[in-house]
N, C-alpha and C positions, 0 to 999 in steps of 0.2 A: 308582905314587905320583905321577908327574908330572901325569898327566891328572886324578887326583883333586884334586890341589892346584889345578889350573886351574879345575875345576868349583866348588870351594869359594870360590876367589877371585871368580869371576863372581857367585856367589850373595851373598857378603859385600858386594861393592862395590855391586851393585844395591840391596841392603838398606839402604844409606844413606838411601833413601827412607823406610824404616821407622824409622830413627833420627830423621829429621825429624818423623815422626808422633809418636813418643814425646816428643821434646823440646818440640815446639810445643804438644802437649796438656798437658804438665806444667809448663812454665815460667810460664804465665799465673797459676797458683795462687800462686806466690811473688810475682810482679810486683804483683798487685793488693793485696798486704798491705804493700808497701814505703812508707816514710814520704814519700819525695819523689813517688812516684806518686800517693799520696792527696792530697798538697798540690797537685798539678797537676790531677787529675781528680775529686777528691772521693770520698766513700764511699757515694754513693747505691746502695742494693742493686739497684735496677732497672737501673742502668747496668752494674753488675758482672754481673748476670744476662744482659744483652744481649751483653756482651763474650764470655761463655762460650757462650751458646746460638747466636749468629750464626756462630761458628766451626763448631759441629757442623752447623748448617744448610748452610754452605758445603761441608762434607765430604760431605754427602748428595748435593748436586747435582754435586760434582766426581766422585764415584764413578759417578753416573748418566751423565754426559757421557763418561767415560773408556771406557765400553763401545763407543760409536760411534768414538771416536778410535783405539782399538786396532785395530779392523777396518779403518779408513781409512788410518792412518799407520803401523801396526805398533807393537810393544811399546816399542822403544827411543825412537822419536820421541815417543810418548805420555809416557814418563818425562821426556823433555826438556821437553815442554809443561808437565808438572806442576812441574818445577824452575823454569821461567820464572815461573809464577804464584807459586811460593814466594818467589822473589827479590823480586818485585813486592810481595807482601803483607807480607813481613817488613820490607822497606825502609819501607813506609808506617807500620807499627807503631813501628819504632824512631825514625822522624822525626816522629811525630804530635805536634801541638800542640793538638789539640782532640779531643773524644770522637768526633765524626763520622769523622775521619780514622782514628782507632784502630779503630773498628768496621768500617769499610770494609776496612782492612788485615786484620782478623780474618776477614772474609768471603772475601777473595781468598786468604788463606793456607789457609782451609778448603777452598776449591776445589782447591788444590794437594794438600793432604793426602788429600782424598777420592780424587783421581786416582791418587796414588802408593800409597795403601793398597789399591787394587784392582789396579793394574797390576804392581807389584813381585812379589806372590805368583804372579800369572798368568805373568809372564815366567820366574820361577825354576822354576815347574812345567813349562813347555814346553822348557826347556833342560837339565833335570836328568835324569840316568840313573835309571831306575825303581828300582834297588836302593837308592839313597840319596836319593830324592826327598823323603822325609819330613824327613831331616836338613837338606837344602839349603833347602827351603821353610820349615822351622822356624827357620832363621836370621833370617827376617823378625821373628818374635817376640823373638828374642834381641836384635837391634839396636833394636827398639822399647823393650824393657826398659832397655837401656843408655841410650837417649835419655831415659827418665824419670829414671834415676839422675843423669845429667849435668845435667838441668834442675833437679832438687832441690838439688844441691850448688852449681851456678852461682848459683841464686837465693839460697841461704843465704849464699854469700860476697858477692854483690853488694849485699845489704841494708846492708852496713857502709860503702858508698861514700856520701859526704855531698853528693850532687848528683843531678841528673836522670840522670846516667850510670848510677846504680844500677838503673834500670829500662830505659833505652834500650839499654845494653850487652847484657843477656841476650836481649832481643828481636832485636837486630841480629846476634848471633852465629849465628843460623840461616842467614844469608847464606853462610857458609863451606861447610857440607855441601851446601847447595843448588847452589852454584856448582861444587863439586867433582863432584857427580853429573852435572850438566848437561854438563860437558866430558868426564868419564871414560866415561860410558855410550856415547859415540860409538865407543869403541875395543873394546867388548864385542860378542860375536856377536849377530845378530838371531835371533829364534825361528825355527828351521827349519820349524816347522809353519805359521807365518804366511807364510814365504817360499813354501811349497808352495801355500798358498791363493791367492797373487797370481801364481802361475805363474813364480816365479823358482827353478826346479827345480835348476839347476846350483849356485846359491848355497846352497840348502838342503842338498844333498849334501856340499858342502865344509864347511859349518858342522857337520853331524853328524860328519864325519871329524875335525874340529878338536876337538869336544867329547869324542870317543872316542879321540883321539890315533892315528887310523888303525888301530885294532885290528880284530880279526875281527868284532866285534859291530856296527860302524858301518853296514856295508851292509845286513845283515838288518834292523836297526832302521829304517834309511831306507826300505827297501822296504815295511815294515809301515805306517809312517806315510804313505808315498806312496799306497799302495793305499787306505787308509781315508779319507784327506783328499780325494783326487780324487773318490771316490765321494760324499762328503759335499758337496763343492763343487758337484757337478752337480745337487743337489736343494736347495741352501740358499736361503732367502728373507730371512733377517735380520729377521724379524718377532718382536716380543716374544712373540706367541702361540706361537711355536715351542717355548717353554719348557714348554708343557703340551699340545703337539700330539698326543702319544702317551702311553700309560700309562708307558712307560719314561722318557720325558723329564720327565713330571710327577714321577716318583719321584726322578730326578736333582735337579730343581729344589727339591723339598721337602727333600731331604737337605742341599743346599748352603745354602739359606735357613735351614733349621732349625738347622744347626750354628752359623751366625753369630748367630741370634737367641738360641739357648740360651747362647751365649758371654756375652751380656749378662745373661740371666736368672740366671746363676750368682751375680750380686751383686758381682762383683769390682770393677766401676767405681764402685760406691757407696763402696767402701773407698778406691779410688784418688783419687776426687774429694773425698770428705768424711772422709778418715782423721783429720785433726786434731779434727773434731767428735766422731768416735767415741771418740778417745782422751780428749777432755774428759769424755765421759760415764763413762769409767772412772777419772776422777780425775787424768789426766795432762794438765797444762795448760801454757800459755805456750810458752817456747822448748823445753821438754822434749818437747812434742807434735810440734813441727817436726823435732826431732832424731830422734825415734822414726820419724816418717814417712820421713825420709831413709834410715834404716837399713832400713826396710820395703821401700823401693824397690830395694835391692840384693839382697834375698833371692830374688826371682823369677828374675832372669836367671841366678843361680848354679844354681838347680834346673833351669832351662830348658836350659842348655847340656849338663848331664848327661843329661837326658832325650832330647834330639834326637840326641846322639852314640851313646848306648848302648842306648836303649829303642825309640824310635819306629818305626824300620824293622825291628825284630825282632818286636814284639808287635802292630804294626798301629795302626789308628785307633780301632776300636770299643771295645776293652777300656779304653784310657785314658779315653775319654769317659765310660763307665759308672762307672769308678773315681772320676773327678772329681765326677760328679753325686751319687753315693752319699756321698762324703766331705764335700761341701758341706752335705748334709742334716745330717750330724753336727756340723760346725763351727758352722753358724749356729744349730743347736738349743742347743749348749752356750753360745754367746755370748748368745743370748736368755735362757737360764736364768740366766746370771751377772748380766745387767742386771736381770732381773725380781726376783731374790732379794737383790740388793745395790744398792739405789737410791743410787748413788754420786754424789758431787760432789767438788769440789776440796778441801773442808774435812773430809770424813769418809770418804775413800777407804780401803778395806780392801786392804792390800798383796797378800794372797793372791788375792783376786778380781781385782784389777787386773792382776797378772801373768798369770793364767789367761786373762783377756779379751784381752790383748795377744798372748798365745801363739796363741789361736784366729785372730786377724786375720792374724798372720804365717803360720800354717799354711795358711790359705785361699790366700794368695799362692803358697806353695810348691805346693800341690795344683793350682792353676790353671796353673802353669808345667809341670806334669807331665801335663796333660790338655788342656783347652779352648784354652789359650793358643796353642801351636804347631799343634795338630791342626785347629783351626777354619780356619786359613789354608790348610793343606795340602788338606783334604778339599773345601773350597768351590771350589777352583780345579782339582781333578783329576777331578771326576766328569763334567764336560761333554764332549761331542764337540767337535771343532775348530770346526765351523761355528756353534756357539752358546756356545763357551767364554768369549769376551769379554763378551757381553751377559749370560750366566748369572752369571759372577763379579761383574759390575757390579750385578746385581739382588741377589745375596747380600750384597755389601758395603753396598749402600744399606740393606738390612734391618738390618744391624749398626748403622749410623749412626742409623737411625730409632729403634731401641730404646735406643741410647746416649743420644740426646737426651731421649727420654721419661723414662728413669730419672734422668737428671741434673736434670730439672725436678721430679720428684715426690719424690726421695729426701730433700732437706732438709725438705720439708713433712712427710713421713712420720716422719722422725726426731724432729722438733719436736712433732708432734701425738700420736703413739701410742708413741713410745719403743721399748722392746724388742719390742713386738708387730710393728713394721715388719719386723724381721729374720725373723720367722716366715713372712713372704711368700716369702722365698727358700728356706726349707725346703720349702714346698709346690711352688714352681716347679721345684726340683731333683728332687723326686720325679717330677714330670711329665716332665722331661727324661730321667731314667733310663729310664722306661718306654718313651718314644718311641724312644730310641736302641736299646734292647734289641730292640724289635719291628721297627723299620723301617730301621735303618741297616745297609748291607752292609759287608763288609770289603774294602778296596781296596789293602792293602799289597802291594808287589812287582809290581803290574800296570803294564804300559805304558798310556799314555793311550788307545791304540787298543783295548786289551783291556777297557776299561770297557764296551764293547758287550756283552760276555759277562756281566759282573757285573750289569748292569741289565736284561739280556734284550732288548736292541734287536734289530730285524730285521737280519739280515746279508745282505740282498739287495744286489746289485751288488758282492758281495765279490770277484768275479773280473773285473770290468769292465776292469781295467787290466793284465791279464796281459802284453799285448804291450809296454806301457811298462816293466813290470818287467824284461823281457828287455833293454830298452834301458838301464835303470839298471845292470844287471849288466855290460853292455858298457862303460859309462862308468867304472865303478868298477875 
């Protein structure tokens, strides 16, 4: 029990980075609607669009740069670098007196969130025991959802403050978790796999023993990762082309990138970003729409914690993804049908159709938290070998942010121009997701990171290159 509690604590604390991700992504939606914010910066739609999109752009480049930083400085130091950028960006936003400062602050904060969104799941993947890796990495999605909840309700409460503090305070509150993570991550263990990569073998062994509380599984697991990582280090080149250098590596890369792209193609962020507009189309307007959106934000994390504790490490990764894609086909089909057959507005809403539409939106959030939400972070970071795990996870996360930005830009246009027909796009995309997952995604539950070679059919050459060193390891232990 003691070692499991420590494993959970490490994953929970590092996932403060995911909390920042959720909070920073969610708080701006409330801030840009506040009376004193509008009085200070105006209501120009192009400026609002720039404030949102520059953040996403910063996230893309932050995730891209984090791949190099993780290899160069390690997982813990890269998380601290992300925290420093978060503190800088959030301070600029909270203290902004003009649009330029606010936008630059959003870009810097985006760099931080991009870095953390890639590094935290990577770190948790590498320190987690294989039997509960899904649960521990799934905590990333849990804290992300909690961040959204806190952002929704902080924003709701701060709108009643009758000064510029109404928007400066919620932006400035991000400094607290960023500072806490910056200091606290120093006291958590470094990834033993990265330590082996940089030839700090004794530290790696002690870290594995600490993570396993010196039980009998520690040394065998260390020996397994030692053998695999040393063989990989001897042939690594750190080139982007390594991600498709062999058939097996191409398969790994397509799975990791695919699950992150499919995560966006589910349509979940269209609801997250434009929920109030969707509720308006169902006849729910004004403060009631904001209240419904706040309740909506709480539904996902409740479902997510149930899923990662009781389901993910038992049923695996592939089945939940297929369940999610199939379910989204149903929910978006029903939502489209409701909007097509009931052209609602605030004056002529039909209560039965209104309730059914809201139920489909809420159900979509629940299903996402039982499938793509936690699984996308787990799968994208666990499929790569050590020598390409950082850059591979970076590319997968960049893909997520690229499609996130794309959908954030086209969704309001689609909703405005074609109405219910826009949601049929996600019906089609989720059919494609389901087929691709069923045909090409392997099952990885319960496997150590080193056993992924067998899952993807990599060459196992050099597998006994370090047998002498293994004997040395046994003597040390």
